[in-house]
C-alpha positions as CSV (number, residue, x, y, z in Angstrom):
1,M,0.0,0.0,0.0
2,K,1.3,3.5,-0.9
3,D,2.1,6.0,1.7
4,R,-0.7,8.6,1.9
5,S,1.2,11.3,3.6
6,P,-0.4,14.8,3.7
7,A,0.0,17.1,0.7
8,R,3.3,19.0,0.5
9,G,3.4,22.7,1.1
10,P,5.4,25.2,-1.1
11,R,8.5,24.9,1.0
12,E,8.4,21.1,1.0
13,M,7.9,21.1,-2.8
14,R,11.1,23.3,-3.3
15,G,13.0,20.6,-1.3
16,F,11.3,17.9,-3.4
17,Y,12.4,19.6,-6.7
18,A,16.0,19.9,-5.4
19,A,16.0,16.3,-4.1
20,Q,14.8,15.1,-7.5
21,G,17.3,17.2,-9.4
22,T,14.3,18.8,-11.1
23,P,14.4,22.4,-12.2
24,A,11.4,24.6,-11.4
25,L,8.5,24.6,-13.8
26,D,8.6,27.0,-16.8
27,R,6.3,29.6,-15.3
28,L,5.8,31.2,-18.7
29,I,4.1,28.1,-20.1
30,H,2.6,26.8,-16.8
31,E,-0.1,29.5,-16.8
32,R,-3.4,28.1,-18.0
33,V,-4.1,30.3,-21.0
34,R,-0.5,30.3,-22.2
35,L,-0.3,26.5,-21.9
36,G,-3.6,26.3,-23.9
37,I,-2.2,28.5,-26.6
38,A,1.1,26.5,-26.9
39,S,-0.8,23.2,-26.8
40,A,-3.3,24.3,-29.4
41,L,-0.6,25.5,-31.7
42,A,1.5,22.3,-31.2
43,V,-1.3,20.3,-32.9
44,N,-2.2,22.9,-35.5
45,E,0.0,24.6,-38.1
46,S,-1.5,27.9,-37.2
47,L,-4.5,29.4,-35.5
48,T,-6.1,32.8,-35.8
49,F,-6.8,35.0,-32.8
50,S,-10.5,34.2,-33.2
51,D,-9.8,30.5,-33.3
52,L,-7.7,30.7,-30.1
53,K,-10.3,32.9,-28.3
54,A,-13.1,30.4,-29.1
55,L,-11.0,27.4,-28.2
56,L,-9.8,28.7,-24.9
57,K,-13.0,30.5,-24.0
58,T,-11.3,33.7,-23.0
59,S,-11.6,37.4,-23.5
60,D,-9.9,39.5,-26.2
61,G,-7.8,41.3,-23.6
62,N,-6.8,38.1,-21.7
63,L,-5.8,36.3,-24.9
64,S,-3.9,39.3,-26.2
65,V,-1.8,39.7,-23.0
66,H,-0.9,36.0,-22.8
67,A,-0.1,35.7,-26.5
68,R,2.1,38.8,-26.3
69,K,4.1,37.2,-23.4
70,L,4.6,34.1,-25.6
71,E,5.7,36.3,-28.5
72,E,8.2,38.2,-26.3
73,A,9.7,34.9,-25.3
74,Q,9.8,33.9,-29.0
75,Y,7.7,30.9,-28.3
76,V,5.0,32.0,-30.8
77,V,5.1,34.3,-33.8
78,C,2.1,36.4,-34.9
79,T,1.5,37.4,-38.5
80,K,-0.9,40.3,-39.0
81,S,-2.8,40.7,-42.3
82,F,-6.2,41.9,-43.5
83,A,-9.1,39.9,-45.0
84,G,-10.7,42.7,-46.9
85,R,-10.9,45.4,-44.2
86,T,-10.9,43.0,-41.3
87,P,-7.6,42.6,-39.4
88,K,-6.4,39.0,-39.0
89,S,-3.8,37.8,-36.6
90,E,-2.4,34.4,-37.2
91,Y,-0.3,32.6,-34.6
92,R,2.3,29.8,-35.1
93,L,4.4,27.9,-32.6
94,T,8.2,28.5,-33.1
95,P,10.8,25.7,-32.8
96,A,11.8,27.3,-29.4
97,G,8.2,27.3,-28.3
98,R,7.8,23.6,-29.3
99,K,11.0,22.7,-27.4
100,A,9.8,24.7,-24.3
101,L,6.4,22.9,-24.4
102,E,8.1,19.5,-24.8
103,R,10.4,20.3,-21.8
104,Y,7.4,21.4,-19.8
105,L,5.4,18.2,-20.6
106,D,8.4,16.0,-19.8
107,H,8.8,17.9,-16.5
108,M,5.1,17.3,-15.6
109,E,5.3,13.6,-16.6
110,A,8.3,13.2,-14.3
111,L,6.5,14.9,-11.4
112,I,3.5,12.7,-11.9
113,R,5.7,9.5,-12.0
114,A,7.5,10.6,-8.8
115,T,4.2,11.4,-7.1
116,R,2.7,8.0,-8.0
117,E,5.8,6.2,-6.8
118,R,5.5,7.6,-3.3
């Protein structure tokens, strides 16, 4: 039977990460909306702002702020154009963004394995 010790607090988790030799999570990708953007773009060649907004069920402002943070980190690239008179923003995941997402997923999988082994 597995040990069902109480949940770890933030200080204990820092010690857990150090003991496991695991670096801290990539906070840039860890946030829910940014993780959603990166994940959606990982399985699609590109998505428009409207596509991402509908998929993630978020507001224009919220999506804009999070997409810009990913752009600043060079995890995504945004191409702006017009469809007639309507502006169109199209997002793509960069190779650096794909690598960061893969590292993040590997990290989460390692944490899950370590937690289940306890």
